[in-house]
MARNUKOL-578297 format. One record per atom (N, C-alpha, C, O): chain; y, x, z; residue in three letters; atom name. Coordinates in steps of 0.1 Angstrom, whole numbers, plus 5000, padded with zeros to 4 digits. Layout:
N
> c:north:east:up:r:a
> A:Y:X:Z:Ala:CA
...
# end
This chain:
150
> c:north:east:up:r:a
> A:4941:5145:4945:Unk:N
> A:4943:5137:4956:Unk:CA
> A:4951:5144:4967:Unk:C
> A:4948:5156:4970:Unk:O
> A:4961:5138:4973:Unk:N
> A:4968:5144:4984:Unk:CA
> A:4958:5146:4996:Unk:C
> A:4949:5139:4998:Unk:O
> A:4961:5157:5003:Unk:N
> A:4952:5160:5014:Unk:CA
> A:4959:5159:5028:Unk:C
> A:4971:5160:5029:Unk:O
> A:4951:5156:5039:Unk:N
> A:4957:5156:5052:Unk:CA
> A:4965:5169:5055:Unk:C
> A:4960:5180:5051:Unk:O
> A:4976:5168:5061:Unk:N
> A:4985:5180:5064:Unk:CA
> A:4996:5182:5054:Unk:C
> A:5006:5188:5057:Unk:O
> A:4994:5176:5041:Unk:N
> A:5005:5178:5031:Unk:CA
> A:5016:5168:5034:Unk:C
> A:5015:5158:5041:Unk:O
> A:5028:5172:5030:Unk:N
> A:5040:5164:5031:Unk:CA
> A:5038:5151:5022:Unk:C
> A:5034:5153:5010:Unk:O
> A:5041:5140:5028:Unk:N
> A:5040:5127:5020:Unk:CA
> A:5051:5127:5010:Unk:C
> A:5063:5129:5014:Unk:O
> A:5049:5124:4997:Unk:N
> A:5060:5123:4988:Unk:CA
> A:5069:5112:4992:Unk:C
> A:5065:5101:4996:Unk:O
> A:5082:5115:4992:Unk:N
> A:5092:5105:4996:Unk:CA
> A:5094:5095:4984:Unk:C
> A:5091:5098:4973:Unk:O
> A:5100:5083:4988:Unk:N
> A:5102:5073:4978:Unk:CA
> A:5112:5063:4983:Unk:C
> A:5114:5061:4995:Unk:O
> A:5118:5056:4973:Unk:N
> A:5125:5043:4976:Unk:CA
> A:5121:5033:4965:Unk:C
> A:5121:5036:4953:Unk:O
> A:5117:5022:4970:Unk:N
> A:5112:5011:4961:Unk:CA
> A:5117:4998:4966:Unk:C
> A:5120:4996:4978:Unk:O
> A:5119:4988:4957:Unk:N
> A:5122:4974:4961:Unk:CA
> A:5110:4967:4968:Unk:C
> A:5099:4968:4963:Unk:O
> A:5113:4959:4978:Unk:N
> A:5103:4951:4984:Unk:CA
> A:5103:4937:4978:Unk:C
> A:5109:4935:4968:Unk:O
> A:5095:4929:4984:Unk:N
> A:5093:4915:4979:Unk:CA
> A:5106:4907:4980:Unk:C
> A:5107:4896:4974:Unk:O
> A:5116:4912:4987:Unk:N
> A:5129:4905:4987:Unk:CA
> A:5139:4912:4978:Unk:C
> A:5151:4907:4977:Unk:O
> A:5135:4922:4971:Unk:N
> A:5144:4930:4962:Unk:CA
> A:5153:4940:4970:Unk:C
> A:5162:4946:4964:Unk:O
> A:5150:4942:4983:Unk:N
> A:5157:4952:4991:Unk:CA
> A:5150:4965:4990:Unk:C
> A:5138:4966:4990:Unk:O
> A:5158:4976:4990:Unk:N
> A:5153:4989:4989:Unk:CA
> A:5147:4994:5002:Unk:C
> A:5153:4993:5013:Unk:O
> A:5134:4999:5001:Unk:N
> A:5127:5004:5013:Unk:CA
> A:5124:5019:5010:Unk:C
> A:5119:5022:4999:Unk:O
> A:5128:5028:5019:Unk:N
> A:5125:5042:5017:Unk:CA
> A:5115:5046:5028:Unk:C
> A:5115:5042:5039:Unk:O
> A:5106:5056:5024:Unk:N
> A:5097:5061:5034:Unk:CA
> A:5104:5067:5045:Unk:C
> A:5100:5067:5057:Unk:O
> A:5116:5073:5042:Unk:N
> A:5124:5080:5053:Unk:CA
> A:5128:5070:5064:Unk:C
> A:5131:5074:5075:Unk:O
> A:5128:5057:5061:Unk:N
> A:5132:5047:5070:Unk:CA
> A:5122:5046:5082:Unk:C
> A:5126:5041:5093:Unk:O
> A:5110:5052:5080:Unk:N
> A:5100:5050:5090:Unk:CA
> A:5097:5064:5097:Unk:C
> A:5087:5065:5104:Unk:O
> A:5106:5074:5095:Unk:N
> A:5104:5087:5102:Unk:CA
> A:5103:5084:5117:Unk:C
> A:5111:5076:5122:Unk:O
> A:5094:5091:5123:Unk:N
> A:5092:5089:5137:Unk:CA
> A:5081:5079:5141:Unk:C
> A:5078:5076:5152:Unk:O
> A:5075:5072:5130:Unk:N
> A:5065:5062:5132:Unk:CA
> A:5053:5066:5123:Unk:C
> A:5054:5072:5113:Unk:O
> A:5041:5063:5128:Unk:N
> A:5029:5064:5119:Unk:CA
> A:5030:5052:5110:Unk:C
> A:5034:5041:5114:Unk:O
> A:5027:5054:5097:Unk:N
> A:5028:5044:5086:Unk:CA
> A:5015:5043:5079:Unk:C
> A:5009:5053:5075:Unk:O
> A:5011:5031:5076:Unk:N
> A:5000:5028:5067:Unk:CA
> A:5006:5025:5053:Unk:C
> A:5013:5015:5052:Unk:O
> A:5003:5033:5043:Unk:N
> A:5007:5031:5029:Unk:CA
> A:4995:5029:5021:Unk:C
> A:4987:5038:5018:Unk:O
> A:4994:5016:5016:Unk:N
> A:4982:5013:5008:Unk:CA
> A:4986:5009:4994:Unk:C
> A:4996:5002:4992:Unk:O
> A:4978:5014:4984:Unk:N
> A:4980:5011:4970:Unk:CA
> A:4969:5001:4966:Unk:C
> A:4958:5002:4969:Unk:O
> A:4973:4991:4958:Unk:N
> A:4964:4981:4953:Unk:CA
> A:4967:4978:4939:Unk:C
> A:4979:4978:4935:Unk:O
> A:4957:4974:4930:Unk:N
> A:4960:4972:4916:Unk:CA
> A:4969:4960:4912:Unk:C
> A:4978:4962:4904:Unk:O
> A:4967:4948:4918:Unk:N
> A:4975:4937:4913:Unk:CA
> A:4975:4925:4924:Unk:C
> A:4964:4922:4929:Unk:O
> A:4987:4920:4926:Unk:N
> A:4988:4909:4936:Unk:CA
> A:4981:4897:4931:Unk:C
> A:4980:4894:4920:Unk:O
> A:4975:4890:4941:Unk:N
> A:4969:4877:4939:Unk:CA
> A:4957:4877:4930:Unk:C
> A:4954:4868:4923:Unk:O
> A:4949:4888:4931:Unk:N
> A:4936:4890:4925:Unk:CA
> A:4926:4891:4936:Unk:C
> A:4930:4894:4948:Unk:O
> A:4913:4888:4934:Unk:N
> A:4904:4887:4945:Unk:CA
> A:4904:4898:4955:Unk:C
> A:4905:4896:4967:Unk:O
> A:4901:4911:4950:Unk:N
> A:4901:4922:4959:Unk:CA
> A:4914:4925:4966:Unk:C
> A:4914:4928:4978:Unk:O
> A:4925:4924:4959:Unk:N
> A:4938:4926:4965:Unk:CA
> A:4942:4916:4975:Unk:C
> A:4948:4919:4985:Unk:O
> A:4938:4904:4973:Unk:N
> A:4940:4893:4982:Unk:CA
> A:4932:4895:4995:Unk:C
> A:4937:4893:5006:Unk:O
> A:4919:4899:4993:Unk:N
> A:4911:4902:5005:Unk:CA
> A:4917:4913:5013:Unk:C
> A:4918:4912:5026:Unk:O
> A:4922:4923:5007:Unk:N
> A:4927:4935:5014:Unk:CA
> A:4940:4931:5021:Unk:C
> A:4942:4934:5033:Unk:O
> A:4949:4924:5014:Unk:N
> A:4962:4920:5020:Unk:CA
> A:4960:4910:5032:Unk:C
> A:4967:4911:5042:Unk:O
> A:4951:4901:5030:Unk:N
> A:4948:4891:5041:Unk:CA
> A:4941:4898:5052:Unk:C
> A:4943:4893:5064:Unk:O
> A:4934:4908:5050:Unk:N
> A:4928:4916:5061:Unk:CA
> A:4939:4923:5069:Unk:C
> A:4939:4923:5082:Unk:O
> A:4950:4928:5063:Unk:N
> A:4961:4934:5070:Unk:CA
> A:4969:4922:5077:Unk:C
> A:4973:4924:5088:Unk:O
> A:4970:4911:5071:Unk:N
> A:4976:4899:5077:Unk:CA
> A:4969:4896:5090:Unk:C
> A:4975:4894:5101:Unk:O
> A:4956:4894:5089:Unk:N
> A:4948:4890:5100:Unk:CA
> A:4948:4900:5112:Unk:C
> A:4946:4896:5123:Unk:O
> A:4950:4913:5109:Unk:N
> A:4950:4923:5119:Unk:CA
> A:4965:4927:5122:Unk:C
> A:4967:4937:5130:Unk:O
> A:4974:4920:5117:Unk:N
> A:4988:4923:5119:Unk:CA
> A:4993:4925:5133:Unk:C
> A:5000:4934:5136:Unk:O
> A:4988:4916:5142:Unk:N
> A:4992:4917:5156:Unk:CA
> A:4989:4931:5162:Unk:C
> A:4996:4936:5170:Unk:O
> A:4977:4936:5158:Unk:N
> A:4973:4949:5164:Unk:CA
> A:4981:4960:5158:Unk:C
> A:4985:4969:5165:Unk:O
> A:4984:4960:5145:Unk:N
> A:4993:4970:5139:Unk:CA
> A:5007:4969:5146:Unk:C
> A:5012:4980:5149:Unk:O
> A:5012:4957:5147:Unk:N
> A:5025:4956:5153:Unk:CA
> A:5025:4961:5168:Unk:C
> A:5035:4967:5172:Unk:O
> A:5015:4957:5175:Unk:N
> A:5014:4962:5189:Unk:CA
> A:5014:4977:5190:Unk:C
> A:5019:4983:5199:Unk:O
> A:5008:4984:5180:Unk:N
> A:5007:4998:5180:Unk:CA
> A:5020:5004:5174:Unk:C
> A:5021:5017:5174:Unk:O
> A:5028:4996:5169:Unk:N
> A:5041:5001:5162:Unk:CA
> A:5038:5008:5149:Unk:C
> A:5045:5017:5145:Unk:O
> A:5028:5003:5142:Unk:N
> A:5025:5009:5129:Unk:CA
> A:5028:5000:5117:Unk:C
> A:5021:4990:5116:Unk:O
> A:5038:5003:5110:Unk:N
> A:5042:4994:5098:Unk:CA
> A:5031:4996:5087:Unk:C
> A:5025:5007:5086:Unk:O
> A:5029:4985:5079:Unk:N
> A:5020:4986:5068:Unk:CA
> A:5028:4983:5056:Unk:C
> A:5035:4973:5055:Unk:O
> A:5027:4992:5046:Unk:N
> A:5034:4991:5033:Unk:CA
> A:5024:4990:5022:Unk:C
> A:5016:4999:5021:Unk:O
> A:5024:4980:5014:Unk:N
> A:5016:4979:5002:Unk:CA
> A:5023:4982:4989:Unk:C
> A:5035:4977:4988:Unk:O
> A:5017:4990:4980:Unk:N
> A:5024:4994:4968:Unk:CA
> A:5015:4990:4956:Unk:C
> A:5003:4992:4956:Unk:O
> A:5022:4983:4946:Unk:N
> A:5015:4980:4934:Unk:CA
> A:5025:4980:4922:Unk:C
> A:5037:4983:4925:Unk:O
> A:5020:4978:4910:Unk:N
> A:5029:4978:4899:Unk:CA
> A:5035:4964:4895:Unk:C
> A:5041:4962:4885:Unk:O
> A:5033:4955:4905:Unk:N
> A:5038:4941:4903:Unk:CA
> A:5053:4941:4903:Unk:C
> A:5059:4950:4909:Unk:O
> A:5059:4930:4898:Unk:N
> A:5073:4928:4899:Unk:CA
> A:5076:4923:4913:Unk:C
> A:5068:4919:4920:Unk:O
> A:5089:4924:4916:Unk:N
> A:5094:4919:4929:Unk:CA
> A:5091:4904:4930:Unk:C
> A:5086:4899:4940:Unk:O
> A:5093:4896:4919:Unk:N
> A:5090:4882:4919:Unk:CA
> A:5075:4879:4922:Unk:C
> A:5072:4870:4930:Unk:O
> A:5066:4887:4916:Unk:N
> A:5052:4885:4918:Unk:CA
> A:5048:4888:4932:Unk:C
> A:5040:4881:4938:Unk:O
> A:5054:4898:4938:Unk:N
> A:5052:4902:4952:Unk:CA
> A:5057:4890:4961:Unk:C
> A:5050:4887:4971:Unk:O
> A:5068:4885:4958:Unk:N
> A:5074:4874:4967:Unk:CA
> A:5065:4862:4967:Unk:C
> A:5062:4856:4977:Unk:O
> A:5059:4859:4955:Unk:N
> A:5050:4848:4954:Unk:CA
> A:5037:4850:4962:Unk:C
> A:5032:4841:4968:Unk:O
> A:5032:4863:4961:Unk:N
> A:5020:4867:4968:Unk:CA
> A:5022:4865:4983:Unk:C
> A:5013:4860:4990:Unk:O
> A:5033:4871:4988:Unk:N
> A:5036:4870:5002:Unk:CA
> A:5037:4856:5007:Unk:C
> A:5032:4852:5018:Unk:O
> A:5044:4847:4999:Unk:N
> A:5046:4833:5003:Unk:CA
> A:5032:4826:5003:Unk:C
> A:5029:4818:5012:Unk:O
> A:5025:4828:4992:Unk:N
> A:5012:4821:4991:Unk:CA
> A:5002:4823:5002:Unk:C
> A:4995:4814:5007:Unk:O
> A:5002:4836:5007:Unk:N
> A:4992:4839:5017:Unk:CA
> A:4998:4842:5031:Unk:C
> A:4991:4847:5040:Unk:O
> A:5011:4839:5032:Unk:N
> A:5018:4841:5045:Unk:CA
> A:5016:4856:5050:Unk:C
> A:5011:4858:5061:Unk:O
> A:5019:4865:5042:Unk:N
> A:5017:4879:5045:Unk:CA
> A:5029:4885:5053:Unk:C
> A:5040:4884:5048:Unk:O
> A:5026:4891:5064:Unk:N
> A:5037:4897:5072:Unk:CA
> A:5041:4911:5068:Unk:C
> A:5050:4917:5073:Unk:O
> A:5032:4917:5059:Unk:N
> A:5034:4931:5056:Unk:CA
> A:5045:4933:5045:Unk:C
> A:5049:4923:5038:Unk:O
> A:5050:4945:5043:Unk:N
> A:5060:4948:5033:Unk:CA
> A:5053:4952:5021:Unk:C
> A:5045:4962:5021:Unk:O
> A:5056:4945:5010:Unk:N
> A:5050:4949:4997:Unk:CA
> A:5061:4955:4988:Unk:C
> A:5072:4950:4988:Unk:O
> A:5058:4966:4981:Unk:N
> A:5067:4973:4973:Unk:CA
> A:5063:4973:4959:Unk:C
> A:5052:4974:4955:Unk:O
> A:5074:4972:4950:Unk:N
> A:5072:4971:4936:Unk:CA
> A:5074:4985:4929:Unk:C
> A:5085:4990:4930:Unk:O
> A:5064:4991:4924:Unk:N
> A:5064:5003:4917:Unk:CA
> A:5061:5001:4902:Unk:C
> A:5051:5006:4897:Unk:O
> A:5070:4993:4895:Unk:N
> A:5067:4989:4882:Unk:CA
> A:5065:5000:4872:Unk:C
> A:5056:5000:4863:Unk:O
> A:5072:5011:4874:Unk:N
> A:5071:5023:4865:Unk:CA
> A:5059:5032:4869:Unk:C
> A:5055:5040:4861:Unk:O
> A:5054:5031:4881:Unk:N
> A:5042:5038:4885:Unk:CA
> A:5045:5052:4891:Unk:C
> A:5036:5060:4893:Unk:O
> A:5058:5056:4892:Unk:N
> A:5061:5069:4897:Unk:CA
> A:5056:5073:4911:Unk:C
> A:5051:5084:4913:Unk:O
> A:5057:5063:4920:Unk:N
> A:5052:5065:4934:Unk:CA
> A:5037:5066:4933:Unk:C
> A:5031:5074:4940:Unk:O
> A:5031:5057:4926:Unk:N
> A:5016:5057:4925:Unk:CA
> A:5011:5071:4919:Unk:C
> A:5002:5076:4924:Unk:O
> A:5018:5076:4909:Unk:N
> A:5015:5089:4904:Unk:CA
> A:5016:5100:4914:Unk:C
> A:5008:5109:4916:Unk:O
> A:5027:5099:4922:Unk:N
> A:5030:5110:4932:Unk:CA
> A:5019:5110:4943:Unk:C
> A:5017:5120:4949:Unk:O
> A:5013:5099:4945:Unk:N
> A:5002:5098:4955:Unk:CA
> A:4988:5098:4948:Unk:C
> A:4978:5094:4955:Unk:O
> A:4988:5102:4936:Unk:N
> A:4975:5103:4929:Unk:CA
> A:4967:5090:4929:Unk:C
> A:4955:5090:4931:Unk:O
> A:4974:5079:4928:Unk:N
> A:4969:5066:4929:Unk:CA
> A:4972:5057:4917:Unk:C
> A:4976:5046:4919:Unk:O
> A:4970:5063:4905:Unk:N
> A:4974:5056:4893:Unk:CA
> A:4964:5060:4882:Unk:C
> A:4962:5071:4880:Unk:O
> A:4959:5050:4875:Unk:N
> A:4949:5053:4865:Unk:CA
> A:4949:5043:4854:Unk:C
> A:4954:5032:4856:Unk:O
> A:4944:5047:4842:Unk:N
> A:4943:5038:4831:Unk:CA
> A:4928:5036:4828:Unk:C
> A:4921:5045:4827:Unk:O
> A:4924:5023:4827:Unk:N
> A:4910:5020:4824:Unk:CA
> A:4910:5011:4812:Unk:C
> A:4919:5003:4809:Unk:O
> A:4899:5011:4805:Unk:N
> A:4897:5002:4794:Unk:CA
> A:4890:4989:4799:Unk:C
> A:4880:4989:4805:Unk:O
> A:4897:4978:4795:Unk:N
> A:4891:4965:4798:Unk:CA
> A:4889:4959:4784:Unk:C
> A:4898:4954:4777:Unk:O
> A:4877:4960:4779:Unk:N
> A:4874:4956:4766:Unk:CA
> A:4880:4967:4757:Unk:C
> A:4877:4979:4758:Unk:O
> A:4889:4963:4748:Unk:N
> A:4895:4973:4739:Unk:CA
> A:4910:4976:4744:Unk:C
> A:4917:4982:4737:Unk:O
> A:4913:4970:4755:Unk:N
> A:4927:4972:4760:Unk:CA
> A:4928:4982:4771:Unk:C
> A:4920:4981:4781:Unk:O
> A:4938:4991:4770:Unk:N
> A:4940:5000:4781:Unk:CA
> A:4949:4994:4792:Unk:C
> A:4960:4989:4789:Unk:O
> A:4944:4993:4804:Unk:N
> A:4952:4987:4815:Unk:CA
> A:4955:4998:4825:Unk:C
> A:4946:5005:4830:Unk:O
> A:4968:5000:4828:Unk:N
> A:4972:5009:4838:Unk:CA
> A:4976:5002:4851:Unk:C
> A:4984:4992:4851:Unk:O
> A:4971:5007:4862:Unk:N
> A:4974:5000:4875:Unk:CA
> A:4972:5010:4886:Unk:C
> A:4966:5021:4885:Unk:O
> A:4977:5006:4898:Unk:N
> A:4975:5014:4910:Unk:CA
> A:4960:5015:4914:Unk:C
> A:4953:5005:4912:Unk:O
> A:4955:5026:4919:Unk:N
> A:4942:5027:4924:Unk:CA
> A:4942:5022:4939:Unk:C
> A:4952:5022:4945:Unk:O
> A:4930:5018:4943:Unk:N
> A:4929:5012:4957:Unk:CA
> A:4927:5024:4967:Unk:C
> A:4916:5027:4971:Unk:O
> A:4938:5031:4970:Unk:N
> A:4938:5042:4980:Unk:CA
> A:4948:5039:4991:Unk:C
> A:4957:5031:4989:Unk:O
> A:4945:5044:5003:Unk:N
> A:4953:5042:5014:Unk:CA
> A:4956:5056:5021:Unk:C
> A:4948:5064:5022:Unk:O
> A:4969:5057:5026:Unk:N
> A:4973:5069:5032:Unk:CA
> A:4979:5066:5046:Unk:C
> A:4987:5057:5047:Unk:O
> A:4975:5072:5056:Unk:N
> A:4981:5071:5069:Unk:CA
> A:4991:5083:5070:Unk:C
> A:4986:5095:5069:Unk:O
> A:5003:5080:5072:Unk:N
> A:5014:5091:5073:Unk:CA
> A:5018:5092:5087:Unk:C
> A:5022:5082:5093:Unk:O
> A:5019:5104:5092:Unk:N
> A:5022:5106:5106:Unk:CA
> A:5038:5105:5108:Unk:C
> A:5045:5104:5099:Unk:O
> A:5041:5107:5121:Unk:N
> A:5055:5105:5125:Unk:CA
> A:5065:5116:5118:Unk:C
> A:5077:5113:5117:Unk:O
> A:5059:5127:5114:Unk:N
> A:5067:5137:5108:Unk:CA
> A:5067:5137:5093:Unk:C
> A:5072:5145:5086:Unk:O
> A:5060:5126:5087:Unk:N
> A:5060:5125:5073:Unk:CA
> A:5049:5132:5066:Unk:C
> A:5050:5135:5054:Unk:O
> A:5039:5136:5073:Unk:N
> A:5027:5143:5067:Unk:CA
> A:5016:5133:5066:Unk:C
> A:5014:5124:5073:Unk:O
> A:5007:5136:5055:Unk:N
> A:4995:5128:5054:Unk:CA
> A:4986:5131:5065:Unk:C
> A:4982:5143:5068:Unk:O
> A:4982:5121:5072:Unk:N
> A:4973:5123:5084:Unk:CA
> A:4958:5119:5080:Unk:C
> A:4949:5126:5084:Unk:O
> A:4957:5109:5071:Unk:N
> A:4943:5105:5067:Unk:CA
> A:4944:5099:5053:Unk:C
> A:4954:5092:5050:Unk:O
> A:4934:5100:5045:Unk:N
> A:4933:5095:5032:Unk:CA
> A:4920:5087:5031:Unk:C
> A:4909:5091:5035:Unk:O
> A:4922:5075:5025:Unk:N
> A:4910:5066:5022:Unk:CA
> A:4911:5064:5007:Unk:C
> A:4920:5058:5002:Unk:O
> A:4901:5069:5000:Unk:N
> A:4901:5068:4985:Unk:CA
> A:4891:5058:4981:Unk:C
> A:4880:5057:4985:Unk:O
> A:4895:5050:4971:Unk:N
> A:4886:5040:4965:Unk:CA
> A:4881:5030:4975:Unk:C
> A:4869:5028:4976:Unk:O
> A:4889:5025:4984:Unk:N
> A:4885:5017:4995:Unk:CA
> A:4879:5004:4991:Unk:C
> A:4881:4998:4981:Unk:O
> A:4870:4999:5000:Unk:N
> A:4865:4985:4999:Unk:CA
> A:4875:4976:5006:Unk:C
> A:4877:4978:5018:Unk:O
> A:4880:4967:5000:Unk:N
> A:4890:4958:5006:Unk:CA
> A:4886:4950:5018:Unk:C
> A:4893:4947:5027:Unk:O
> A:4873:4947:5018:Unk:N
> A:4867:4939:5029:Unk:CA
> A:4866:4948:5042:Unk:C
> A:4859:4958:5042:Unk:O
> A:4873:4945:5052:Unk:N
> A:4873:4952:5065:Unk:CA
> A:4881:4965:5065:Unk:C
> A:4880:4972:5075:Unk:O
> A:4889:4967:5055:Unk:N
> A:4897:4980:5054:Unk:CA
> A:4907:4981:5066:Unk:C
> A:4909:4991:5071:Unk:O
> A:4914:4970:5069:Unk:N
> A:4924:4970:5079:Unk:CA
> A:4917:4974:5093:Unk:C
> A:4923:4982:5100:Unk:O
> A:4906:4968:5095:Unk:N
> A:4899:4971:5108:Unk:CA
> A:4894:4986:5108:Unk:C
> A:4894:4992:5118:Unk:O
> A:4890:4991:5096:Unk:N
> A:4886:5005:5095:Unk:CA
> A:4898:5014:5099:Unk:C
> A:4896:5024:5106:Unk:O
> A:4910:5011:5094:Unk:N
> A:4921:5019:5097:Unk:CA
> A:4925:5018:5112:Unk:C
> A:4927:5028:5119:Unk:O
> A:4925:5006:5118:Unk:N
> A:4927:5005:5132:Unk:CA
> A:4918:5013:5140:Unk:C
> A:4922:5019:5150:Unk:O
> A:4905:5013:5137:Unk:N
> A:4895:5021:5144:Unk:CA
> A:4898:5036:5144:Unk:C
> A:4895:5043:5153:Unk:O
> A:4904:5040:5133:Unk:N
> A:4907:5054:5131:Unk:CA
> A:4921:5059:5137:Unk:C
> A:4923:5070:5139:Unk:O
> A:4929:5049:5140:Unk:N
> A:4943:5052:5145:Unk:CA
> A:4942:5057:5160:Unk:C
> A:4952:5060:5166:Unk:O
# end
C-alpha cells in the first residue's frame, strides 16, 4: 500500500463523458481519489451518494473528488445520471491505475475469479504526494470521515 509522503502515481483516464482527466490537472489542489469495485452496486452507490450529499462542503474547500473503477465510460455515465452525482468518475478498465495505487485484487465468487478495484481512498496534497490513506473503507459515512480529516 502506498504510504503518506510518497509521490502519488500519475495517470490519465477517461471520465464519464469520455474526456481525458489527468492527475496533473489538479496540481496545486488537495484531491480525494477513491477506488470502488463497481458502479451501481449497493456499497458503491452508498459511497458515491455520500460524496454527492457532501459535495457542497468539498466544493467550498476547493477539494475535487475523483472516483476510479474498472467500469466502462458508458456504465459510469449511467451511474452519474441515475444518482445525479457531481463527482468525476474515471474508467480504469485495464486496471493499471488501480494496480499503481495497490487497489486491485482478484477474489473468488463461487468458482469464478472476479477482478475489481479495492475500496481504498487517497488524499493527495497540492504537491502530488499522498497525504492520507484509507484502506478497506466502510462506504457509509466515508465522505464525512474525509471532511473531518481535511
